[in-house]
C-alpha positions as a printed NumPy array, in Angstrom:
array([[-13.508, -17.881,  -8.375],
       [-13.501, -17.877,  -4.562],
       [-13.333, -21.152,  -2.672],
       [-14.739, -22.143,   0.687],
       [-12.172, -20.023,   2.542],
       [-12.351, -16.963,   0.297],
       [-14.904, -14.357,  -0.698],
       [-15.335, -12.28 ,  -3.831],
       [-15.657,  -8.568,  -3.09 ],
       [-15.698,  -5.336,  -5.082],
       [-14.122,  -1.949,  -4.304],
       [-13.723,   1.347,  -6.149],
       [-17.381,   1.448,  -7.066],
       [-17.228,  -2.103,  -8.451],
       [-14.295,  -1.367, -10.765],
       [-11.964,  -3.78 ,  -8.936],
       [-13.067,  -7.293,  -7.918],
       [-10.976,  -9.158,  -5.37 ],
       [-10.891, -12.744,  -4.201],
       [ -9.588, -12.611,  -0.637],
       [ -9.482, -14.735,   2.516],
       [-12.784, -14.891,   4.363],
       [-10.936, -14.283,   7.63 ],
       [ -7.828, -12.352,   8.558],
       [ -6.552,  -9.236,   6.782],
       [ -9.012,  -7.976,   4.148],
       [ -9.169,  -5.135,   1.648],
       [-10.451,  -1.888,   3.083],
       [-10.083,   1.84 ,   3.427],
       [ -6.336,   1.766,   4.155],
       [ -5.53 ,   0.224,   0.767],
       [ -7.93 ,   2.55 ,  -1.057],
       [ -6.38 ,   5.646,   0.533],
       [ -2.746,   4.726,  -0.021],
       [ -3.417,   3.78 ,  -3.657],
       [ -5.165,   7.102,  -4.249],
       [ -2.095,   8.965,  -2.942],
       [  0.44 ,   7.439,  -5.367],
       [  1.571,  10.14 ,  -7.852],
       [  1.623,   7.745, -10.8  ],
       [  1.326,   8.768, -14.425],
       [  0.707,   6.678, -17.552],
       [  3.786,   4.598, -18.359],
       [  5.017,   4.381, -14.755],
       [  5.96 ,   1.142, -12.974],
       [  4.583,   0.593,  -9.467],
       [  5.688,  -1.961,  -6.892],
       [  3.251,  -2.945,  -4.134],
       [  5.272,  -3.896,  -1.038],
       [  3.448,  -6.474,   1.073],
       [  0.735,  -6.673,  -1.565],
       [ -1.535,  -9.239,   0.063],
       [ -4.169, -10.095,  -2.576],
       [ -3.047,  -7.071,  -4.6  ],
       [ -5.545,  -4.453,  -3.452],
       [ -3.367,  -1.323,  -3.396],
       [ -1.265,  -2.09 ,  -6.453],
       [ -4.235,  -3.076,  -8.592],
       [ -6.179,  -0.038,  -7.392],
       [ -3.403,   2.178,  -8.77 ],
       [ -3.705,   0.418, -12.144],
       [ -7.47 ,   0.931, -12.18 ],
       [ -7.074,   4.622, -11.323],
       [ -4.16 ,   5.44 , -13.665],
       [ -4.236,   4.003, -17.208],
       [ -1.158,   2.514, -18.892],
       [  0.662,   1.933, -15.601],
       [  2.232,  -1.426, -14.694],
       [  2.579,  -3.101, -11.302],
       [  4.633,  -5.715,  -9.495],
       [  2.858,  -7.189,  -6.479],
       [  5.395,  -8.431,  -3.915],
       [  3.97 , -10.771,  -1.274],
       [  5.807, -13.194,   1.026],
       [  2.993, -15.724,   1.552],
       [  2.781, -17.988,  -1.493],
       [ -0.95 , -18.722,  -1.151],
       [ -1.771, -15.039,  -0.828],
       [  0.463, -14.221,  -3.802],
       [ -1.467, -16.844,  -5.784],
       [ -4.691, -15.006,  -4.927],
       [ -3.078, -11.768,  -6.106],
       [ -2.218, -13.432,  -9.407],
       [ -5.786, -14.713,  -9.702],
       [ -7.055, -11.18 ,  -9.089],
       [ -4.795,  -9.867, -11.829],
       [ -6.355, -12.333, -14.271],
       [ -9.923, -11.806, -13.044],
       [ -9.637,  -8.053, -13.588],
       [ -8.04 ,  -8.516, -17.033],
       [ -4.846,  -6.809, -15.897],
       [ -2.48 ,  -9.629, -16.901],
       [ -0.693,  -7.447, -19.474],
       [  0.033,  -4.795, -16.844],
       [  0.727,  -6.695, -13.615],
       [  2.306,  -9.762, -12.097],
       [  2.586, -11.148,  -8.58 ],
       [  5.872, -12.323,  -7.075],
       [  6.025, -14.546,  -3.982],
       [  9.111, -13.011,  -2.366],
       [ 10.166, -11.346,   0.859],
       [  9.976,  -7.574,   0.344],
       [ 13.235,  -7.175,   2.281],
       [ 14.995,  -9.137,  -0.506],
       [ 13.612,  -7.011,  -3.362],
       [ 16.41 ,  -6.013,  -5.707],
       [ 18.763,  -8.73 ,  -4.428],
       [ 19.67 , -12.19 ,  -5.691],
       [ 17.033, -13.569,  -8.058],
       [ 15.161, -10.254,  -8.014],
       [ 18.179,  -8.163,  -8.992],
       [ 16.359,  -7.231, -12.219],
       [ 14.078,  -5.034, -10.076],
       [ 16.939,  -2.785,  -8.991],
       [ 16.439,   0.788, -10.19 ],
       [ 13.399,  -0.082, -12.323],
       [ 10.441,   1.175, -10.249],
       [  8.9  ,   4.674, -10.392],
       [  6.647,   4.407,  -7.343],
       [  6.215,   2.099,  -4.378],
       [  2.88 ,   1.747,  -2.614],
       [  2.582,  -0.057,   0.699],
       [ -0.123,  -0.9  ,   3.199],
       [  2.221,  -2.829,   5.492],
       [  1.471,  -4.898,   8.58 ],
       [  1.429,  -2.407,  11.442],
       [ -0.178,  -3.907,  14.527],
       [  2.35 ,  -4.112,  17.379],
       [  3.605,  -7.479,  18.603],
       [  1.561,  -8.606,  21.618],
       [  1.467, -11.616,  23.885],
       [ -1.738, -12.877,  22.251],
       [ -1.537, -13.596,  18.542],
       [ -3.45 , -15.674,  16.037],
       [ -2.148, -19.23 ,  15.575],
       [ -2.515, -18.662,  11.827],
       [  0.927, -17.575,  10.59 ],
       [ -0.467, -15.952,   7.444],
       [ -2.765, -13.736,   9.514],
       [  0.116, -12.727,  11.783],
       [  2.324, -11.825,   8.788],
       [ -0.464,  -9.718,   7.29 ],
       [ -1.299,  -7.837,  10.486],
       [  1.707,  -7.701,  12.802],
       [  4.789,  -5.538,  12.196],
       [  7.926,  -7.487,  12.971],
       [ 10.891,  -5.766,  14.607],
       [ 12.979,  -3.832,  12.083],
       [ 10.469,  -4.358,   9.273],
       [ 10.106,  -0.678,   8.356],
       [ 13.883,  -0.264,   8.128],
       [ 14.239,  -3.419,   6.018],
       [ 11.455,  -2.387,   3.648],
       [ 12.732,   1.182,   3.231],
       [ 16.195,  -0.172,   2.429],
       [ 14.697,  -2.49 ,  -0.194],
       [ 12.635,   0.382,  -1.593],
       [ 15.779,   2.439,  -2.099],
       [ 17.272,  -0.428,  -4.117],
       [ 14.37 ,  -0.833,  -6.526],
       [ 13.337,   2.811,  -6.985],
       [ 14.659,   4.946,  -9.798],
       [ 16.39 ,   8.205,  -8.753],
       [ 13.633,  10.586,  -7.663],
       [ 11.105,   7.769,  -7.387],
       [  8.472,   7.925,  -4.663],
       [  7.318,   5.72 ,  -1.841],
       [  3.82 ,   6.107,  -0.389],
       [  2.674,   4.18 ,   2.672],
       [ -0.097,   4.254,   5.242],
       [  0.619,   3.523,   8.887],
       [ -0.261,   4.281,  12.486],
       [  0.573,   7.842,  13.614],
       [  2.528,   6.5  ,  16.605],
       [  4.953,   4.768,  14.191],
       [  6.167,   8.069,  12.702],
       [  9.386,   8.162,  14.711],
       [ 10.418,   4.773,  13.329],
       [  9.329,   5.75 ,   9.816],
       [ 11.324,   8.996,   9.956],
       [ 14.428,   7.109,  11.084],
       [ 14.104,   4.589,   8.239],
       [ 13.54 ,   7.274,   5.603],
       [ 16.044,   9.857,   6.816],
       [ 19.206,   8.53 ,   5.186],
       [ 17.697,   7.652,   1.821],
       [ 14.733,   9.941,   1.126],
       [ 13.556,  13.529,   1.365],
       [ 10.611,  15.644,   0.347],
       [  8.562,  13.868,   2.973],
       [  4.863,  14.751,   2.988],
       [  2.291,  13.76 ,   5.617],
       [ -1.514,  13.731,   5.573],
       [ -3.238,  12.538,   8.728],
       [ -6.441,  10.501,   8.455],
       [ -9.252,  11.084,  10.972],
       [-12.328,   8.929,  11.412],
       [-14.323,  11.971,  12.546],
       [-13.564,  15.693,  12.642],
       [-12.191,  16.673,  16.042],
       [-11.008,  13.156,  16.875],
       [ -7.374,  11.986,  16.983],
       [ -5.865,  10.719,  13.743],
       [ -6.164,   6.974,  13.191],
       [ -3.758,   6.712,  10.232],
       [ -1.136,   8.774,   8.46 ],
       [ -0.196,   8.813,   4.793],
       [  3.549,   9.23 ,   4.277],
       [  5.168,  10.006,   0.945],
       [  8.847,  10.6  ,   0.23 ],
       [ 11.219,  10.808,  -2.732],
       [ 14.457,   8.909,  -3.165],
       [ 17.518,  11.178,  -2.854],
       [ 15.395,  14.323,  -2.428],
       [ 16.602,  17.141,  -0.151],
       [ 13.244,  18.929,   0.078],
       [ 11.922,  19.661,   3.604],
       [  9.124,  17.907,   5.463],
       [  5.587,  19.173,   4.822],
       [  2.314,  18.415,   6.632],
       [ -0.775,  18.925,   4.47 ],
       [ -4.441,  19.244,   5.349],
       [ -5.915,  16.167,   7.047],
       [ -8.528,  13.87 ,   5.532],
       [-11.745,  13.196,   7.462],
       [-13.514,   9.97 ,   6.534],
       [-16.925,  10.071,   8.209],
       [-19.702,  12.634,   8.687],
       [-21.106,  13.233,  12.18 ],
       [-24.444,  11.661,  11.285],
       [-22.87 ,   8.642,   9.621],
       [-21.634,   7.816,   6.158],
       [-18.565,   8.988,   4.271],
       [-17.682,  12.625,   3.831],
       [-17.878,  13.769,   0.17 ],
       [-14.077,  13.497,  -0.088],
       [-14.013,   9.951,   1.291],
       [-16.929,   8.95 ,  -0.943],
       [-15.072,  10.192,  -4.017],
       [-11.933,   8.293,  -2.993],
       [-13.809,   5.033,  -2.465],
       [-16.19 ,   5.121,  -5.416],
       [-15.157,   7.739,  -7.995],
       [-11.408,   7.099,  -8.457],
       [-10.47 ,  10.458,  -6.934],
       [ -6.799,  11.054,  -6.157],
       [ -5.233,  12.326,  -2.935],
       [ -2.978,  15.317,  -3.577],
       [  0.342,  14.92 ,  -1.759],
       [  2.109,  17.704,  -3.696]])
């Protein structure tokens, strides 16, 4: 149950209930979209990199039956909330939360993760470092991308993924150059879908998916538009948020 500093919220049409901090980074459209884009099938193992309270990883489990998830989160208090959310949603036989640095995944005490994961999902911190930041370290970790973080996380992903396994992340479009550089030596078959708040407006996010050791070329698929001109979700966005629809990245 939520405490004084947390709230209890529901996403995916009420199918997933989440205790999360009342302030700071909170579950939203980014996590819903990236979870919907993971090409998981029953029996697959998913790792959520930078899981926060577990939104993206648990959303994959809700959408795809008989999958399992590891929720990797650096902040111990946030990882404890993720574990509580696993229990609250009766997913304890399919998921667990680990309080570790994603960059260390597959090394040292987490060596058992190496080569065991079918798909990685990630809604990473992606705000740029600025001169004015929150004094709350947990909020900064959840929101602000540290220098070299994408490279470190893509290297860790390559360690834990099975051959041919996928990584799916959501990020800012202006970070694509850094993402390409981090993926280039380890992944291929890269697919992009840009996310627009309104039709005719610049993209606000991009979904990126790639396969470990693939040599397939880059593809850019049709964009996703979230909102109708008069307000409210487009039919596609409504289905993604409330009807467990999947995003085709194939």
